[in-house]
C-alpha positions in Angstrom: 102.7 -68.1 -76.0 105.2 -65.8 -74.5 108.5 -65.3 -76.3 111.4 -63.1 -76.8 112.2 -61.4 -80.0 113.4 -58.2 -81.9 111.4 -55.6 -83.6 111.4 -56.3 -87.4 109.3 -53.3 -88.4 106.5 -50.8 -86.9 103.2 -49.8 -88.6 103.1 -46.4 -89.9 101.0 -45.2 -87.1 103.2 -46.7 -84.5 100.5 -48.8 -82.7 101.8 -52.3 -83.9 105.0 -54.1 -84.5 106.2 -57.2 -86.4 108.7 -59.2 -84.3 111.3 -61.5 -85.3 111.4 -64.4 -82.6 114.5 -65.1 -80.9 114.4 -68.8 -82.0 115.3 -69.0 -85.3 113.0 -71.9 -86.2 109.8 -69.7 -85.7 108.2 -67.4 -88.3 108.0 -63.6 -87.8 104.7 -62.7 -86.0 101.8 -60.9 -87.4 101.3 -57.2 -86.3 101.5 -57.1 -82.5 99.7 -54.4 -80.5 101.9 -52.0 -78.8 100.4 -50.9 -75.4 99.6 -47.2 -74.7 102.6 -47.0 -72.2 105.0 -48.2 -74.7 103.9 -45.9 -77.8 106.5 -44.0 -79.3 109.4 -45.7 -77.4 109.8 -48.8 -79.9 112.5 -49.0 -82.4 113.7 -51.5 -84.9 115.9 -54.2 -83.7 114.9 -53.5 -80.0 114.7 -56.6 -78.0 111.0 -57.3 -76.4 108.9 -59.7 -74.7 105.5 -60.5 -76.4 102.5 -62.8 -76.2 100.8 -64.5 -79.1 97.4 -66.2 -79.2 96.0 -68.9 -81.5 93.7 -66.4 -83.1 96.5 -64.6 -84.6 96.5 -61.7 -82.2 99.2 -60.5 -79.7 100.8 -57.8 -77.8 104.2 -56.6 -76.9 104.4 -57.0 -73.1 107.8 -55.0 -72.5 111.1 -53.9 -73.6 113.9 -56.3 -72.6 115.8 -53.3 -71.1 112.9 -52.5 -69.0 112.7 -48.9 -69.9 109.9 -46.8 -71.4 109.6 -42.9 -72.1 107.3 -42.4 -69.0 104.7 -40.7 -71.3 100.9 -41.7 -71.6 99.5 -41.1 -74.9 95.9 -41.5 -74.1 93.5 -40.2 -71.4 94.7 -41.1 -67.8 92.1 -41.5 -65.2 93.3 -41.8 -61.5 91.0 -43.2 -59.0 92.4 -42.5 -55.7 95.5 -40.7 -55.0 98.3 -39.8 -57.4 101.7 -38.6 -56.1 104.1 -36.6 -58.2 107.7 -36.3 -57.0 108.7 -33.6 -59.7 106.2 -32.0 -61.7 103.0 -32.4 -63.8 103.0 -31.1 -67.3 99.9 -31.0 -69.8 100.2 -29.8 -73.4 96.4 -29.6 -73.7 95.2 -28.9 -70.1 94.2 -30.4 -67.0 90.7 -31.1 -65.6 90.0 -31.5 -62.0 86.4 -32.5 -60.9 87.6 -32.4 -57.3 90.4 -30.1 -56.1 94.0 -29.4 -56.8 96.3 -28.7 -53.9 99.9 -27.9 -53.4 100.8 -29.0 -49.9 103.9 -28.4 -48.0 104.5 -24.8 -49.1 104.4 -25.9 -52.9 103.8 -23.3 -55.4 101.2 -23.3 -58.3 102.2 -21.1 -61.4 99.9 -20.5 -64.2 101.0 -18.8 -67.4 97.9 -17.3 -69.2 94.5 -16.3 -68.0 92.5 -17.9 -65.3 88.7 -18.0 -65.2 86.8 -18.9 -62.2 83.4 -19.5 -61.4 83.1 -19.2 -57.7 85.1 -17.2 -55.0 88.7 -17.0 -54.2 89.8 -17.4 -50.6 93.4 -16.4 -49.5 94.8 -16.7 -45.9 97.7 -14.6 -46.9 98.0 -11.5 -48.9 97.0 -11.2 -52.6 99.0 -8.9 -54.8 98.7 -7.4 -58.4 101.9 -6.4 -59.6 103.4 -4.6 -56.5 100.0 -3.5 -54.9 99.1 -5.5 -52.0 95.4 -6.1 -51.2 96.1 -5.9 -47.3 98.7 -3.1 -47.2 97.9 -0.8 -50.1 96.7 2.9 -49.2 94.5 5.4 -51.1 96.0 8.7 -51.5 93.9 12.0 -51.3 91.6 10.8 -48.6 90.8 12.5 -45.3 91.0 10.4 -42.2 87.8 10.0 -40.1 85.2 7.4 -39.5 83.6 7.5 -42.8 84.3 4.6 -45.5 85.3 5.3 -49.1 82.6 4.8 -51.7 82.2 1.5 -53.6 84.4 0.8 -56.7 83.5 2.2 -59.7 
C-alpha cells in the first residue's frame, strides 16, 4: 500500500525509518528501508511517501518536498554515457576501465602523484615548472650536426 506520512524516528545507522501515517486511524509503520539515494537526507518530522507490503516490509519512496542531497553513498556503475554539467568529486578515488576525456577545452587537474603504466601522448607542449619540452635549450653545447648523448 502506498501512503503519505511523517518520519517518527530513524535507526542508528540511518538506513531505516519508522513513519507516522498521515491518516490518524493507522498505526505507525515497522522500520521502512531508506533507499541509497535518500540516505543521510531524512529527518524526523519530514513528510514522505512510502510503500508497505503484507509481509511487514516497506520502503520510503520519496521526500514530499521532492528534494534529496544529490549524493550517492554506495558504488555507482554507469553503463553507457554519464554527463556532468559541473564537476565530479570523489573522496576515495575514481576508477575508469575505459577512458576519461575532457572535451571542449576542459581541463583535468590532479592534486597528488600520478602513476602510469603505458605512455603519454601530447599534441601540445609538456612543461615541468617553467621548462618546456618543445622549446627548452641546453647551454654549453656547440652547434653542429652531432646529437647530444642520451640522458644519464
